N, C-alpha and C positions, 0 to 999 in steps of 0.2 A: 501771533502771540502764542498760539499753545506748543507751537515747535520749539521758540526760542523760550520758553517758560521749563518746558519739558528737559532740554539739552543743560538749563541753568541748574535744575535739581538733579542733574546726572542720570536723567531717563533715556532709555530708547523709545522716541515718542514720536508718531507721524501722526501726521493731518494732512488729508487730501479733500480735494472737490469732486464730489458726484454730481458732475454736469447734468441736471434735467431739461437744459436749454432749449432742447428739441420736443418738448413736451411732457407731461409726466408719465409715470411708466402705469400699464395697465391696473395692475395692480400693487398698491404702495407694500404690502405686506410681502411679494416677491421679489421686492428692491430689498428690502430689510434680510429676509433670509438668505439672499446672494451674499451681502453683506457680511452677515453672521458667519458664513461658511469661507467667507476669506480673512476672517479671524479679526475683523474689527469689535472692539468693546464698546461702541459707542458713536453716536451721529449727532450733529447739530441740524434741525430741521429748520427752512427759513421759508418765505413766502414761495408758492401758495400752500404749503403742505402742512401749516401748524395745527392745523383743524383735521384734515385729511387723515395724518396720521394715529388717531386717537382710537378709532374701533381696532388698530391692530398691534395694542400694547396690552401685556399682562396685567400690569398696574400704575397708577398714577400717582404721583407725590399730592399732596394736601392742595399746595400751590395749583399745579395742572389742573387737579379735577375741579376745584372754584373756578379756574378761568377757561376749562374747557379747551385748551391746547395746550401744545409741548413746542419746545424747542433744542431740548436736549433728551434722547433715548441712550438708556444705559442698557447693554445687552451682555446678560452675566447667568451662566448655568443654564442656558435654555430659555431666560426670560427676558422680556424688555420693559423696561420701568420708565416712562414717562416724567418730565420734569420741567418746570417752567422757569428759566434764570432769566428771561425776560424782563418780568415783574421786579424782581430784587435789583437787576443792572438800570432799569429806569429810575428806581426809587432811590438808589445811590446817588447815580446822576444829577437827578432832580436835588436831592437834599445837598450835594457839593456846591452846584452849578447856581440854584434860582434857590438859594434857601429862603429870603425874606421876601417874596412876592406875592400881592395880593392875589387869594384865589376864593373870594366868594362865589364866581361862575367860572369855569373853564369851558372852552367848545374843544370837544375832541373831534378831528378828521380822520375817520378810519373806524370800522370796528368790528375786524379780522382778528388774528390771534394776535399781532402787535396790540391792536386796538384794546383788548380783553387788559392784555397784562398791563399796559399803560393806564387805563381805566382805573383799577383796581389799588395801585398804586399811588394815582391823584386822590383819592378819596380816601386811602388809609392816610395822606398826606394833610388832610384837613380842606379838601375841595369843598364846597359848600354845596353846590350844585353843577353836575355836569352834564351840558350838552353835546348830545352825539348824534354826528353826523355822518351820512354814507350812500352811497350811491343803492346800497341794496337798504331798503327801509325797514325789509323785514328783520336784515341782521342789525340793524341799529337799535329796533325795537325787541328782538332778543336778547341785548347785552346789556339794556336798561331794564328788563324785567329782572333778570338774574342781578344786577346792581342794587336793586330796590329790595330784593328778597334778602339780600347780606347786609345791606347798609341802613335800610328805612326809608319812609316816606320823604318826596324830596328833592334826595340826593342825586338822580338822574331823571334825564327826560330827552325823548328823541328830538333833536331839532331838526325844522321844517324845511330851513334854507340857510346857504352861507351868511346870510345878514343877520345870524345867530352872534355873530361874531362882535356886532354893535352892543352886546349886553356881558360879553365876556371880559374878566381882567386878562384873560391868556388864551392862547391857541393853539394847540399840540397837534402836529401832522403824525398819524401812525399810518399812515396809508402807504401804498407804495410811489406814490403819485412824488416826483422829485430826482428819483434815482436816475442813473446815468439811460437805464434802458426805458423808463419812462417820464420823458422830460416836463417840465410846467411847474404850473403852481396848484395846490388842491383849493385854493381860495382865490379871488380877484385881489390883487394887490390893494386898490383903493379901499379896501376894508382894512387892511393891517393900519393902526393907527399907533402913533408914539407912546400912549398911554399902555399898550399890550406889553405881553412878554410873551415870547413864541419859543417855541421848543419842536424839534426834528428828531424824527426816529431814522431817517434815512443817513447813512454815512458814507456812501459811494454816491455824490460826491459830497463830500465834508461840508462844502458851503453850498447847498441846496439854493435853487432860486425863491424861496420862502425865506431862508435866512438872510439872502444877500438883502431882499427888499427890508425886512423888519431891522436888520442892523443900519441901512441905508438911514430910515424913519428915526434911528434911535433908541429902538425897543430892546430890553433885555432879552438876551437870547442864549438858548442852549443847544448846540449840537447834537448831532446822534453819535459821537464817537464816544460819550461817556456811557450812553447804554451798551454801546458792542463791548467797551473794555468788560463793563462791570459783569456782562451777562458771561463772558468768556473766560472770566476770573470763577465765577460758580461753577460753570460747565467743566473748567480742568478739573477743578476738586471732585466734581462726580465722576470723574473718565479716569482720572489718575489715583484717587482715593486719597489725596493729603493736600496740605493748605497749597494757595497759590500766591504769589507775591503781585499784588495789586499794581504797584507802582513800577515796577518791573515790566509786566505785560503793558502797562499805558505808556512807557517810554519805548517798548517795541512797535506799538501803535503808532506813536508820532514819528519813529525813524522812518517807517513802512511811508507815512502819509507825504514825510518830507521829500523821502526819493522819488514818489510818485508824483510831487508837484513839479519837483526839477525835472524830471520826462517830459 
């Protein structure tokens, strides 16, 4: 998406994978320093570095500071500026894809960097009470406390078990479960009911096991592609310093997904 949009705008624009599959660097700032020396003007940060990156930045945007995580770092004039475009990415995807769903109570699976962005977006979109479930109970508690401080009493609680889905209008997976490298579902299939709407932030694969189960039961669903596209739109604008064409970037994503599916 980045490279094609840069080419469409006549820019010399390169976007590369910095692979940390063999384990995180001993010091995240050492990696950032190396990339600065190599001439990078910015990086996108994904799981599991969205919170880990924060201590090594000089400044945070308002969104990134509120969420305590970053997914976009702009490096200019010797300074590292952290942004969170995941928030806007999910908010736009939700607004377009599930505009009229009930949201008195929503179960959020995952309290990490993506979970924080999704949590703020859901509450800003009118969710009455957000129930947060994470294998790390401390992470869920910290996120709930920060949300209560911003949105007021009763707007967020820590869910005690996956059975909280029975009290929810919708279920959102903001955990890495369902990724190609971490297959499975973050919640037992029998807890997904036809009355639920279900959203996932995972986009490789685009059809996660959770979404496949939800669709088979007739649930309204929202794939991770929307968040992936809209966060990239905002990140491109931060990197390039000029507006991006969201429709063109979506078309690029869809062409890539079609080609990958054919392969």
